[in-house]
C-alpha positions in Angstrom: 0.2 0.3 0.2 1.3 3.7 -1.0 1.3 5.0 2.1 1.0 9.0 2.1 3.6 11.2 4.2 1.0 13.1 6.4 3.5 15.8 8.3 4.3 16.8 4.4 0.5 16.9 3.7 -0.4 19.6 6.1 2.4 20.8 5.6 1.9 21.9 2.5 -1.1 22.9 2.8 -0.2 25.1 5.4 2.1 27.0 2.8 -0.5 27.0 0.2 -2.6 28.9 2.9 -0.2 31.4 3.1 -0.7 32.9 -0.6 -3.2 35.2 0.2 -3.6 34.8 3.6 -6.2 36.8 5.8 -7.1 36.1 9.2 -7.9 32.6 9.1 -9.1 32.3 6.2 -7.8 33.5 2.7 -8.2 36.0 -0.1 -6.6 34.2 -3.1 -9.5 34.5 -6.2 -8.2 33.9 -9.5 -5.2 36.0 -11.1 -4.9 37.6 -8.0 -1.1 38.6 -7.2 -1.9 35.5 -4.6 -3.2 33.0 -7.0 -0.4 33.8 -9.3 2.0 33.7 -6.6 0.2 30.4 -5.3 0.1 28.9 -9.2 4.0 29.9 -9.5 4.8 27.7 -6.3 2.8 25.2 -7.4 4.2 24.2 -10.5 7.5 24.6 -8.8 6.2 21.7 -6.6 5.0 19.6 -9.4 8.1 19.6 -11.1 10.4 18.5 -8.0 7.3 15.6 -7.3 8.7 14.5 -11.5 6.7 16.1 -13.3 6.8 18.3 -16.4 4.4 21.2 -15.2 3.6 24.4 -16.5 0.8 26.7 -16.3 -1.2 27.1 -19.7 -3.2 29.7 -20.5 -6.1 30.2 -18.4 -3.9 29.5 -15.2 -4.1 26.3 -14.9 -1.3 24.7 -13.2 -0.7 21.1 -14.6 2.1 18.1 -14.2 2.5 15.7 -16.2 3.8 11.8 -15.9 6.8 10.9 -17.3 5.2 6.9 -17.4 3.8 5.1 -20.3 0.5 4.0 -20.5 -3.4 5.1 -19.6 -2.9 8.1 -16.8 -5.3 9.4 -14.0 -5.6 13.4 -13.0 -6.1 14.1 -10.4 -6.5 17.9 -8.7 -9.0 20.2 -8.1 -8.7 24.1 -8.2 -6.4 26.7 -6.2 -8.3 30.0 -6.5 -10.4 30.9 -3.6 -14.3 33.1 -2.6 -13.5 36.9 -2.2 -13.3 35.9 1.4 -13.0 32.8 1.7 -12.0 29.3 3.2 -8.2 27.6 3.3 -9.3 24.5 2.2 -12.1 25.0 -0.8 -10.4 23.4 -3.7 -6.7 24.0 -2.0 -7.0 20.3 -0.1 -8.0 18.5 -3.3 -4.5 20.3 -5.3 -2.5 19.2 -2.1 -3.6 15.7 -2.1 -2.9 15.1 -5.7 0.6 16.9 -5.2 1.5 14.3 -1.8 0.3 11.6 -4.3 2.5 12.6 -6.9 5.3 12.8 -4.3 4.8 9.5 -2.8 4.9 8.0 -5.9 8.0 9.8 -6.7 9.7 8.1 -3.6 7.8 4.2 -4.1 10.2 1.7 -5.6 6.5 -0.5 -6.0 4.9 2.8 -7.3 6.8 5.4 -9.1 6.0 3.9 -12.3 2.2 4.8 -12.0 1.0 7.4 -14.2 -0.2 9.9 -12.3 -1.1 13.2 -13.5 -2.3 16.5 -11.7 -3.7 19.5 -12.0 -4.5 23.0 -10.3 -7.5 24.3 -11.7 -8.7 27.9 -12.6 -11.1 30.2 -11.2 -13.7 27.4 -10.2 -15.4 30.0 -8.4 -16.4 32.5 -10.8 -14.8 35.6 -10.8 -14.6 35.9 -14.5 -16.6 32.5 -15.8 -17.2 29.4 -13.3 -14.8 26.8 -14.0 -13.3 28.8 -16.0 -10.0 26.4 -15.9 -12.1 22.9 -16.6 -14.0 24.3 -19.2 -10.8 25.3 -21.0 -8.5 21.6 -20.3 -11.7 20.1 -22.0 -12.8 22.0 -24.9 -16.1 23.6 -23.9 -14.4 27.1 -23.2 -16.5 29.5 -25.5 -13.9 32.0 -26.9 -16.4 34.9 -27.1 -17.8 33.9 -23.5 -14.2 34.5 -22.7 -13.5 38.1 -24.8 -16.3 39.4 -23.1 -16.5 38.2 -19.5 -15.8 40.6 -16.8 -15.6 40.4 -12.9 -18.1 42.2 -10.5 -16.0 45.4 -10.4 -16.0 45.4 -14.1 -12.6 43.9 -14.7 -12.1 42.4 -18.2 -10.4 38.8 -18.2 -8.8 39.5 -21.1 -7.4 42.3 -19.1 -6.9 40.0 -15.7 -5.0 37.2 -18.0 -2.8 40.3 -19.9 -1.4 41.1 -16.2 -0.8 37.7 -15.2 1.5 37.7 -18.1 -1.1 34.7 -19.7 -2.4 36.5 -22.9 0.6 35.3 -24.9 0.5 31.2 -23.7 -1.3 28.2 -25.3 -4.3 26.8 -23.6 -3.7 23.5 -22.8 -6.4 21.0 -24.6 -6.4 17.2 -23.0 -6.0 14.4 -24.4 -9.2 12.3 -23.7 -7.7 9.5 -25.2 -4.8 9.2 -22.0 -6.9 9.1 -19.2 -8.7 6.6 -17.3 -10.4 9.0 -14.9 -10.4 12.6 -13.4 -10.6 12.3 -9.3 -11.2 15.2 -7.5 -11.5 15.2 -3.6 -12.7 18.5 -1.8 -14.2 19.9 1.9 -17.8 18.5 1.7 -18.5 22.1 2.8 -21.8 20.9 4.3 -22.6 19.2 7.8 -24.0 15.6 6.6 -20.7 13.7 7.2 -20.2 15.6 10.5 -23.8 15.2 11.9 -24.3 11.1 10.6 -20.6 11.1 12.3 -19.0 9.6 9.2 -15.2 10.9 7.9 -15.6 9.8 4.2 -18.5 10.6 1.2 -18.0 9.1 -2.1 -20.3 11.6 -4.6 -22.4 9.7 -6.6 -23.6 12.4 -8.1 -23.2 16.7 -8.6 -26.6 18.3 -8.1 -28.3 20.2 -10.9 -28.9 24.1 -10.6 -31.6 26.6 -11.7 -32.0 29.7 -11.1 -35.1 32.3 -12.0 -35.3 35.7 -11.3 -39.0 37.0 -9.9 -39.6 41.0 -11.2 -42.6 42.3 -9.6 -43.9 46.1 -11.8 -46.1 48.0 -9.9 -46.4 51.2 -9.2 -43.9 54.0 -6.7 -46.4 56.1 -4.4 -46.4 57.8 -1.5 -46.5 56.1 2.0 -48.6 57.9 4.2 -51.3 58.8 1.1 -51.8 56.2 -0.6 -54.8 54.0 1.1 -53.5 50.1 1.2 -56.8 48.8 -1.0 -55.0 51.1 -3.9 -51.3 50.6 -3.5 -49.6 48.2 -6.2 -46.6 47.4 -4.0 -43.9 45.3 -5.3 -42.4 44.5 -2.1 -45.7 42.7 -0.9 -45.8 40.8 -4.2 -42.4 39.8 -3.4 -43.0 38.9 -0.5 -46.3 36.8 -1.0 -44.0 35.1 -3.7 -41.2 33.7 -1.6 -43.6 32.9 0.7 -45.6 30.5 -1.4 -42.8 29.2 -2.6 -42.0 28.0 0.3 -44.8 26.2 0.8 -45.1 24.9 -2.7 -41.5 23.8 -2.9 -41.3 21.9 0.5 -45.0 20.2 -0.3 -43.2 18.9 -3.5 -39.7 18.9 -3.1 -37.8 15.0 -2.5 -35.1 13.9 -0.2 -31.9 16.5 -1.1 -34.1 19.6 -2.9 -32.4 22.9 -2.0 -34.2 26.1 -2.5 -32.9 29.6 -1.7 -34.0 33.2 -2.3 -30.6 34.9 -1.6 -31.0 38.2 -3.2 -33.6 40.7 -3.5 -33.8 44.3 -5.2 -36.5 47.1 -3.7 -36.7 50.6 -6.2 -36.2 53.0 -4.5 -35.8 51.3 -1.1 -36.5 54.1 0.8 -38.6 54.0 4.2 -41.4 56.8 2.9 -41.6 55.1 -0.6 -44.2 52.2 -2.0 -41.6 50.0 -3.8 -42.8 50.2 -7.2 -40.5 47.4 -8.6 -39.0 44.7 -7.3 -36.8 41.7 -8.4 -36.0 38.7 -6.7 -33.7 35.5 -7.4 -34.9 32.3 -6.3 -32.0 29.0 -7.0 -32.6 25.5 -6.7 -30.8 22.6 -6.5 -31.1 18.9 -7.1 -29.8 15.7 -8.5 -32.9 15.0 -10.7 -33.8 17.1 -13.8 -37.1 15.9 -13.5 -37.4 17.8 -9.9 -35.6 20.9 -10.9 -38.2 20.6 -14.0 -40.9 20.5 -11.4 -39.4 23.1 -9.2 -39.7 25.3 -12.8 -42.9 24.9 -13.4 -43.9 26.0 -9.8 -42.5 29.3 -10.0 -44.2 30.3 -12.9 -47.1 28.8 -11.5 -46.7 30.4 -8.3 -45.7 33.9 -10.0 -49.3 33.8 -12.1 -50.9 33.2 -9.0 -49.3 36.6 -7.6 -50.0 37.9 -10.6 -53.7 36.9 -10.1 -54.6 38.1 -6.5 -52.5 41.5 -6.8 -52.3 44.8 -8.8 -48.5 43.7 -9.6 -47.2 42.0 -13.0 -45.1 39.0 -12.4 -43.0 38.1 -15.1 -40.0 35.5 -14.8 -36.8 34.9 -16.5 -33.8 32.9 -16.3 -31.3 34.5 -14.4 -28.1 32.0 -15.7 -27.8 28.8 -17.9 -28.9 25.5 -16.0 -26.8 23.6 -15.0 -27.4 19.7 -15.3 -27.2 16.8 -12.4 -23.5 15.2 -13.2 -23.6 11.5 -12.7 -19.8 9.9 -11.0 -18.4 7.1 -12.7 -19.7 4.1 -10.7 -16.4 2.6 -12.0 -14.3 4.9 -10.8 -15.9 5.8 -6.7 -16.0 2.0 -6.8 -12.2 2.2 -5.7 -12.6 5.2 -3.2 -15.5 3.0 -2.0 -12.9 -0.1 -1.0 -10.2 2.1 0.1 -12.8 3.4 2.0 -13.7 0.0 3.4 -10.4 -0.9 4.0 -9.3 2.4 5.9 -12.5 3.4 8.3 -14.9 0.3 7.2 -17.8 2.3 9.1 -17.5 5.6 8.6 -17.9 6.1 4.9 -21.1 7.0 2.9 -22.4 7.7 -0.5 -23.9 11.0 -1.0 -24.7 13.6 -3.9 -22.6 16.6 -3.9 -25.2 20.0 -2.9 -22.1 22.1 -4.0 -21.1 22.5 -8.2 -17.2 21.5 -8.6 -14.6 21.2 -12.2 -15.7 17.6 -11.7 -19.0 18.1 -12.6 -17.3 19.7 -16.0 -14.9 16.9 -16.1 -17.2 14.6 -16.0 -19.1 15.7 -19.7 -15.2 14.7 -20.9 -14.1 11.7 -19.2 -15.6 9.4 -16.1 -14.7 11.7 -12.6 -15.2 10.8 -9.4 -15.2 12.5 -6.1 -14.4 12.4 -2.1 -15.1 14.5 0.9 -13.8 14.9 4.1 -16.2 16.1 7.0 -16.3 20.5 7.3 -16.2 21.7 11.0 -19.8 22.8 11.3 -21.0 22.5 8.2 -18.9 25.8 7.3 -17.5 26.7 4.0 -17.2 30.1 1.7 -16.4 31.8 4.8 -13.0 32.2 7.2 -13.9 29.8 9.4 -13.7 27.0 6.9 -11.8 24.3 8.4 -11.1 20.3 8.6 -9.7 18.1 11.8 -6.3 17.4 10.6 -7.0 13.6 11.1 -10.1 14.1 8.4 -7.6 15.9 6.6 -4.6 13.1 6.6 -7.5 9.9 6.3 -8.6 11.4 3.0 -5.2 12.1 1.4 -4.2 8.4 2.2 -8.1 6.7 1.3 -7.5 8.4 -2.0 -4.1 7.7 -2.2 -5.1 3.9 -2.0 -7.4 4.2 -4.7 -5.2 5.5 -7.4 -3.0 2.9 -6.9 -5.8 0.3 -6.6 -7.1 1.2 -9.9 -3.7 2.1 -11.7 -2.7 -1.5 -10.8 -6.1 -3.1 -12.0 -5.4 -0.9 -15.9 
């Protein structure tokens, strides 16, 4: 069995954390100075693991094994949320690095072909899963030319500032790979609540987003009688309340929905809002369940419009993301390894968050492994995992990698 170096694993995780470190988290958005510094360090580390390493034209850091045969690709993303946790994405990158280093030191396993990758912009500063989309050939050049971040900075300018505008983009050779493995913190409470230490991901949920637009009549808050008001905010509140009722009545076990952004115009205490917006997002592993929620949202919009003096319109707020099935032929090796290391402390589970593996799954067989997040917290400086779980997750993946490649 391939044994990882636990001390080195934690040391490398902490070293990567130092790039953009702030409080207990990191500020390392894609193409920031901290992000690019981290990528140059990762390139050096990939080379020290015996890999041929380069940074491609969208910032992916790739490490290629010199050994022949069908290879396994392992990795995750190295960028962070604007105020992010230190393990989101980074853990999967360092797992890949540690496995590559451990293989290079092993007389028995150094011949196994493992490529590793630190992907770029999974967190959607410019384009969600930018690096994975580029590597798999689904990145639209028109979208690249016009992409901006929330501050109006253009992606093409960020690439130029990072010294990447003339660097070729890498494209993966589908015929080279058995598949892709990604390790990640769960970013939720399921493992911790159920006293499990490893999650084997069976699917990544799909995501849909709708924007509800409410058009009423702006007016004076003191002189307009209640019966005569065309209050956009009242319609918004009624819609939100009704969505919670009907979605709950038709939800599957792991269905979730969020109304995380609202806008009132003019947003003043003494003025009846004449216009309002509400963003509705919902997720499920079943396409039919997503269709059901979509239909319910439109029915609810019609219901609110008919029962009020306010016009209600629903529009698509984001491109739909379809659910992604993970490869059972791949995750069976993660399952076998989990049984070996923690026989009664692992479960199958869906991923409620989207990941690079969801893009990769459309290109080649893919699988994911989760470890617990303390308190279920992520996308926050408080994000953390227990050191024993960090070490265990890497060992489970290392064992699965060796078993998988040895069987080919």
